C-alpha positions as CSV (number, residue, x, y, z in Angstrom):
1,M,-6.0,21.9,-8.2
2,V,-2.7,20.5,-9.4
3,L,-2.9,16.7,-9.7
4,F,0.4,15.7,-11.2
5,M,3.2,16.5,-8.9
6,S,6.0,14.5,-7.3
7,T,4.1,14.8,-4.0
8,A,1.1,12.5,-4.3
9,C,-2.2,11.8,-2.6
10,I,-2.4,15.6,-2.9
11,N,-4.8,17.3,-0.5
12,N,-5.2,20.6,1.2
13,Q,-4.3,19.1,4.5
14,S,-0.8,17.8,3.6
15,S,0.8,20.3,5.9
16,K,-1.4,19.4,8.8
17,P,0.9,18.7,11.8
18,G,1.0,15.4,13.5
19,T,-0.7,15.0,16.9
20,G,2.5,13.8,18.6
21,E,1.0,10.4,19.6
22,N,3.0,7.2,18.8
23,R,1.3,5.8,15.7
24,E,3.5,2.6,15.4
25,I,1.4,-0.5,14.8
26,K,2.5,-3.6,16.7
27,D,1.7,-6.9,15.2
28,N,0.7,-8.5,18.4
29,A,-1.7,-5.6,19.1
30,D,-3.8,-6.2,16.0
31,T,-3.7,-9.9,15.4
32,N,-4.1,-13.3,17.1
33,H,-3.3,-16.9,16.2
34,N,-6.1,-17.0,13.6
35,L,-5.0,-13.9,11.7
36,Q,-1.9,-12.9,9.8
37,K,-0.4,-9.6,8.6
38,A,0.9,-8.4,5.2
39,T,2.4,-5.0,4.3
40,F,2.7,-3.7,0.8
41,A,3.7,-0.4,-0.9
42,L,2.2,0.2,-4.3
43,G,1.8,4.0,-4.6
44,C,-0.7,6.3,-3.0
45,F,-2.1,4.7,0.2
46,W,-5.6,6.2,-0.4
47,H,-5.9,3.7,-3.2
48,S,-4.3,0.7,-1.5
49,E,-6.2,1.1,1.8
50,E,-9.6,1.1,0.0
51,M,-8.7,-1.7,-2.3
52,F,-7.5,-4.2,0.2
53,S,-10.2,-3.3,2.7
54,E,-12.9,-4.5,0.2
55,L,-11.5,-8.0,0.0
56,K,-13.2,-10.9,1.7
57,G,-11.0,-12.1,4.6
58,V,-9.3,-8.8,5.2
59,K,-10.2,-7.6,8.7
60,E,-8.3,-4.3,8.5
61,A,-6.3,-2.3,6.0
62,L,-4.5,0.7,7.4
63,P,-2.7,3.4,5.4
64,G,0.7,4.4,6.7
65,Y,4.5,4.3,6.3
66,A,7.0,1.4,6.1
67,G,10.6,1.0,5.1
68,G,12.2,3.9,7.0
69,K,14.1,4.1,10.3
70,T,13.0,7.3,12.0
71,K,10.3,7.1,14.7
72,N,6.8,8.3,14.1
73,P,7.3,9.9,10.6
74,T,4.8,12.5,9.4
75,Y,3.1,12.7,6.1
76,D,5.1,15.9,5.2
77,E,8.4,14.2,6.1
78,V,7.6,11.1,4.0
79,S,6.4,13.2,1.1
80,S,9.8,14.9,1.0
81,G,11.2,11.6,-0.3
82,T,14.2,11.7,2.1
83,T,13.0,9.4,4.9
84,G,13.3,6.0,3.4
85,Y,9.6,5.4,4.1
86,A,7.1,4.4,1.4
87,E,3.4,5.0,1.5
88,S,2.1,1.6,2.4
89,V,-0.9,-0.5,3.5
90,D,-0.8,-2.7,6.6
91,I,-3.3,-5.6,6.2
92,T,-4.7,-7.9,8.8
93,F,-6.3,-10.9,7.2
94,D,-7.8,-14.4,7.8
95,P,-5.7,-16.9,5.8
96,K,-8.7,-19.4,6.0
97,I,-10.6,-16.9,3.8
98,I,-7.9,-15.3,1.6
99,S,-4.3,-16.5,1.2
100,Y,-1.2,-14.4,1.3
101,Q,-0.5,-15.5,-2.3
102,K,-3.9,-14.1,-3.4
103,L,-3.0,-10.7,-1.7
104,V,0.3,-10.8,-3.6
105,E,-1.6,-11.4,-6.9
106,V,-3.8,-8.4,-6.1
107,F,-0.7,-6.3,-5.3
108,F,0.9,-7.0,-8.7
109,T,-2.3,-6.7,-10.7
110,E,-3.2,-3.3,-9.4
111,H,0.0,-1.4,-10.0
112,D,2.9,-1.3,-12.4
113,P,5.8,-3.1,-10.7
114,T,8.3,-2.0,-13.5
115,T,8.5,1.7,-12.8
116,P,11.2,2.7,-10.2
117,N,9.9,5.3,-7.7
118,Y,6.8,6.0,-9.7
119,A,3.2,5.1,-9.5
120,A,1.3,7.2,-11.9
121,P,0.9,10.1,-11.5
122,D,3.0,10.1,-8.3
123,E,6.8,10.2,-8.3
124,G,9.4,9.7,-5.7
125,P,10.9,7.0,-3.5
126,Q,7.9,7.2,-1.2
127,Y,5.9,5.6,-4.0
128,R,8.2,2.7,-4.8
129,S,6.9,-0.9,-5.2
130,V,7.7,-3.0,-2.1
131,L,6.6,-6.3,-0.5
132,F,7.6,-6.3,3.2
133,Y,7.7,-9.9,4.2
134,R,7.3,-11.2,7.8
135,S,8.4,-14.8,7.3
136,E,10.4,-17.0,4.9
137,N,7.1,-18.3,3.6
138,Q,5.9,-14.8,2.7
139,K,9.3,-14.1,1.1
140,N,9.2,-17.3,-0.9
141,T,5.7,-16.7,-2.0
142,A,6.5,-13.2,-3.3
143,E,9.7,-14.3,-5.1
144,Q,8.0,-17.3,-6.7
145,Y,5.2,-15.1,-7.9
146,I,7.6,-12.7,-9.5
147,K,9.3,-15.6,-11.3
148,Y,5.9,-16.7,-12.5
149,L,5.2,-13.2,-13.9
150,V,8.6,-13.1,-15.6
151,S,7.9,-16.5,-17.2
152,L,4.7,-15.2,-18.6
153,K,6.6,-12.2,-20.1
154,K,3.8,-10.1,-18.8
155,Y,5.8,-6.8,-18.8
156,N,8.1,-5.3,-21.4
157,N,10.4,-4.0,-18.7
158,P,12.0,-5.8,-15.7
159,I,10.0,-6.0,-12.4
160,I,11.7,-3.8,-9.9
161,T,9.6,-4.5,-6.8
162,Q,11.6,-4.7,-3.7
163,V,11.1,-7.8,-1.5
164,V,12.5,-6.8,1.9
165,P,12.0,-7.9,5.5
166,F,9.3,-6.0,7.5
167,S,10.9,-3.7,10.0
168,G,7.9,-1.7,11.3
169,F,4.8,0.2,10.3
170,Y,3.4,3.6,11.4
171,K,-0.2,4.4,10.8
172,A,-0.9,7.5,8.8
173,E,-2.4,10.6,10.5
174,D,-6.1,10.3,11.3
175,Y,-7.2,12.5,8.4
176,H,-5.8,9.9,5.9
177,I,-7.9,7.1,7.3
178,H,-10.8,6.1,4.9
179,Y,-9.8,9.2,2.8
180,Y,-11.3,7.7,-0.3
181,R,-14.7,7.2,1.3
182,N,-14.7,10.4,3.2
183,H,-13.7,12.7,0.3
184,P,-15.3,11.3,-2.9
185,D,-15.3,14.6,-4.6
186,Q,-11.7,15.6,-3.8
187,G,-9.8,16.3,-7.1
188,Y,-7.2,13.5,-6.8
189,I,-9.7,11.0,-5.6
190,A,-12.1,11.7,-8.5
191,S,-9.5,11.8,-11.2
192,V,-7.0,9.2,-10.1
193,T,-8.1,7.0,-7.2
194,R,-11.7,6.3,-8.3
195,P,-10.7,4.9,-11.7
196,E,-8.1,2.7,-10.0
197,I,-10.7,1.3,-7.6
198,E,-13.2,0.7,-10.4
199,K,-10.6,-1.3,-12.2
200,F,-9.8,-3.3,-9.1
201,R,-13.4,-4.1,-8.6
202,K,-13.7,-5.5,-12.1
203,D,-10.4,-7.4,-11.8
204,F,-11.4,-9.1,-8.5
205,K,-15.1,-9.0,-8.4
206,D,-15.3,-12.6,-7.0
207,L,-13.2,-11.6,-4.0
208,L,-15.2,-8.6,-2.9
209,K,-17.1,-8.5,0.4
């Protein structure tokens, strides 16, 4: 199996056709006044789905696509790098248990925000670093945290993470849901995703469910 290609989250189902159903996730269909939403893109969504779903206070973490304009994009279309979509995770969380700022901290800790259109080993605009904000508060939180990281001189290169308004999210096809848990021996999962998850668990052990 080839692991290091521009099309990431490689699996033998990548050409599997969509079912045709509308996979758009509406905020008001998944949340209520006690819960909030956050959407991030930080590389392969198999990694980000599993990572955020393990945090206390996160009620749901769905892999999917954000940042594009066409309706109901498919995995193959997004993988072409021409749709404007990024592989993303849509998070429903309880702010009484975990804050948006803490989610932003996890986001920046668990990927390299200085590499344009690249999240090792995956390359292409569909793997770019993006914070999709839903409110001015989320926007300010993200921008202030970036300024904080810059003040620390944490990175040798500039942070290139996009901070852009949320414009919609489409859930990935069913075979991507819980892919990390359902396919532990798949080549990409074993070689790339599992070490990332193990690192995350060490970095944020006090926040795990």
